[in-house]
C-alpha positions as CSV (number, residue, x, y, z in Angstrom):
1,X,-18.5,-10.1,0.7
2,X,-19.4,-7.3,3.2
3,X,-16.9,-5.2,5.2
4,X,-17.7,-7.1,8.5
5,X,-16.8,-10.4,6.9
6,X,-13.7,-8.9,5.3
7,X,-12.5,-7.7,8.7
8,X,-13.1,-11.1,10.3
9,X,-11.3,-13.0,7.5
10,X,-8.4,-10.6,7.6
11,X,-8.1,-10.8,11.4
12,X,-7.8,-14.6,11.1
13,X,-4.8,-14.1,8.8
14,X,-2.9,-11.2,10.5
15,X,-4.2,-11.6,14.0
16,X,-5.6,-9.0,16.4
17,X,-3.7,-6.9,17.5
18,X,-1.3,-6.8,14.6
19,X,1.8,-4.9,13.7
20,X,1.4,-6.0,10.1
21,X,0.4,-3.4,7.6
22,X,-1.5,-5.3,4.9
23,X,-2.8,-2.1,3.3
24,X,-3.6,1.5,3.6
25,X,-6.7,3.1,2.0
26,X,-9.4,5.6,2.6
27,X,-12.6,3.8,3.6
28,X,-13.6,0.4,2.4
29,X,-10.9,-1.7,0.8
30,X,-13.7,-3.5,-1.0
31,X,-14.3,-0.4,-3.2
32,X,-10.7,-0.3,-4.5
33,X,-10.4,-1.4,-8.1
34,X,-6.7,-0.4,-8.2
35,X,-3.8,-1.8,-6.1
36,X,-0.5,0.1,-5.9
37,X,1.9,-2.7,-4.9
38,X,5.4,-2.4,-3.4
39,X,7.5,-5.1,-1.9
40,X,7.2,-4.4,1.8
41,X,6.4,-1.3,4.0
42,X,9.6,0.6,5.0
43,X,8.3,2.2,8.2
44,X,7.0,0.3,11.2
45,X,5.0,3.0,13.0
46,X,4.7,0.7,16.1
47,X,0.9,0.8,16.0
48,X,-1.8,-1.9,15.8
49,X,-3.2,-2.1,12.3
50,X,-6.7,-2.4,13.8
51,X,-6.4,0.9,15.7
52,X,-7.1,2.6,12.3
53,X,-10.0,0.3,11.4
54,X,-13.6,1.6,11.7
55,X,-17.0,0.3,10.8
56,X,-16.6,2.0,7.4
57,X,-13.1,0.7,6.7
58,X,-9.6,2.1,7.1
59,X,-9.0,5.5,8.5
60,X,-6.1,6.7,6.3
61,X,-6.0,10.2,7.8
62,X,-5.5,8.9,11.3
63,X,-2.9,6.4,10.0
64,X,-1.1,9.2,8.2
65,X,-0.9,11.3,11.3
66,X,0.6,8.4,13.3
67,X,3.0,7.7,10.5
68,X,4.2,11.3,10.4
69,X,4.5,11.5,14.2
70,X,6.5,8.3,14.2
71,X,8.9,9.4,11.5
72,X,9.5,12.8,13.2
73,X,10.3,11.0,16.5
74,X,12.9,8.6,15.1
75,X,16.6,9.4,15.6
76,X,18.6,10.4,12.5
77,X,20.8,7.9,10.9
78,X,24.6,8.6,11.1
79,X,25.6,11.3,8.7
80,X,22.1,12.7,8.3
81,X,21.1,16.2,9.4
82,X,17.4,16.1,8.7
83,X,14.6,13.7,7.9
84,X,11.6,14.2,5.7
85,X,8.3,13.9,7.6
86,X,7.0,11.8,4.7
87,X,9.2,9.3,2.7
88,X,9.7,9.8,-1.0
89,X,7.8,6.6,-1.7
90,X,4.8,7.7,0.4
91,X,4.8,11.2,-1.3
92,X,4.6,9.6,-4.7
93,X,2.0,7.1,-3.7
94,X,-0.2,9.9,-2.4
95,X,0.4,11.9,-5.5
96,X,-0.7,9.0,-7.8
97,X,-3.8,8.3,-5.6
98,X,-4.8,12.0,-5.6
99,X,-4.3,12.3,-9.4
100,X,-6.4,9.2,-10.0
101,X,-9.3,10.5,-8.0
102,X,-10.2,6.8,-7.3
103,X,-10.3,4.6,-4.2
104,X,-6.9,2.9,-4.3
105,X,-5.5,0.1,-2.1
106,X,-1.9,0.9,-1.2
107,X,-0.4,-2.5,-0.4
108,X,2.7,-4.6,-0.5
109,X,3.6,-8.2,-1.3
110,X,4.7,-8.6,2.3
111,X,3.0,-6.8,5.1
112,X,5.8,-6.7,7.7
113,X,7.7,-3.4,7.8
114,X,11.5,-3.4,7.2
115,X,14.0,-0.6,6.4
116,X,15.2,-2.5,3.3
117,X,14.3,-5.5,1.3
118,X,17.4,-7.4,2.3
119,X,16.4,-7.3,6.0
120,X,12.8,-8.3,5.4
121,X,12.1,-11.7,7.1
122,X,8.4,-11.8,6.2
123,X,7.7,-14.8,3.9
124,X,4.0,-14.8,4.5
125,X,2.1,-14.1,1.3
126,X,-1.3,-14.9,2.9
127,X,-2.4,-11.3,3.5
128,X,-1.6,-10.1,0.0
129,X,-3.2,-13.3,-1.6
130,X,-6.3,-12.7,0.5
131,X,-6.6,-9.1,-0.7
132,X,-6.1,-10.2,-4.4
133,X,-8.7,-13.0,-4.1
134,X,-11.2,-11.0,-2.1
135,X,-11.1,-7.7,-3.9
136,X,-10.1,-8.8,-7.4
137,X,-8.7,-5.5,-8.5
138,X,-9.0,-4.5,-12.2
139,X,-5.5,-3.0,-12.2
140,X,-2.3,-3.7,-10.2
141,X,0.5,-1.2,-10.5
142,X,3.7,-2.9,-9.2
143,X,6.5,-0.4,-8.4
144,X,10.0,-1.6,-8.0
145,X,11.8,-4.7,-9.3
146,X,11.3,-6.7,-6.1
147,X,7.6,-6.3,-6.2
148,X,7.4,-7.0,-9.9
149,X,9.4,-10.2,-9.5
150,X,7.4,-11.5,-6.6
151,X,4.1,-10.7,-8.3
152,X,5.0,-12.9,-11.2
153,X,4.7,-16.0,-9.0
154,X,1.3,-15.0,-7.5
155,X,-2.1,-15.8,-9.1
156,X,-4.2,-12.8,-9.8
157,X,-6.8,-11.7,-12.3
158,X,-6.1,-7.9,-12.7
159,X,-4.1,-6.3,-15.4
160,X,-0.6,-5.5,-14.3
161,X,1.4,-2.3,-15.0
162,X,5.0,-2.0,-13.9
163,X,6.8,1.1,-12.8
164,X,10.2,1.9,-11.3
165,X,10.2,2.2,-7.6
166,X,8.4,5.3,-6.5
167,X,11.3,6.5,-4.4
168,X,13.9,6.4,-7.2
169,X,13.7,9.1,-9.9
170,X,9.9,9.3,-9.9
171,X,8.8,12.9,-10.4
172,X,5.6,14.6,-9.4
173,X,4.8,15.1,-13.1
174,X,5.2,11.3,-13.7
175,X,3.1,10.5,-10.6
176,X,0.3,12.8,-11.8
177,X,0.5,11.3,-15.3
178,X,0.3,7.8,-13.8
179,X,-2.7,8.7,-11.7
180,X,-4.5,10.2,-14.7
181,X,-3.7,7.1,-16.8
182,X,-5.1,4.9,-14.0
183,X,-8.3,7.0,-13.9
184,X,-8.7,6.7,-17.7
185,X,-8.1,2.9,-17.6
186,X,-10.7,2.3,-14.9
187,X,-13.2,4.7,-16.6
188,X,-12.9,2.8,-19.9
189,X,-13.3,-0.6,-18.0
190,X,-16.5,0.5,-16.3
191,X,-18.3,2.3,-19.2
């Protein structure tokens, strides 16, 4: 499959425009042999997914800027005095991706953003199933109990590693080690 066909097929599933966030990556998702999988995105940045799409794939840098601007503009929750520009989960995801040195697809079982799992009303697995079927990652790293539980009922071909949720007690050192372990695994599979 080429990138143009991928775009067309995904647009049939999520629509155009779309507030869904089926994934984030740098460049072509078709080059990603590794999926980092959570349950659902926590932050709805209020932007169309396709506004970050180019003829070379996804523009993660542009998406990251929009994400940070959106988080900075949100009112604080009661009892809070400050907000991090980047969530703990997003910081750890980026750390793992950077340490791996590989193209990684950052995705979720469900692509509709919600502040917490309990308030998620997205029961549409089609975007995630499409990504699995089309890209066929060699490695899936599921972080968090909810993502791990949901992944058990979904057909896939990649090896699965499980991790605690990246926002809960996950250190920079552990993220760096995971990224290096991912790189070693993929290198061994391709040599």
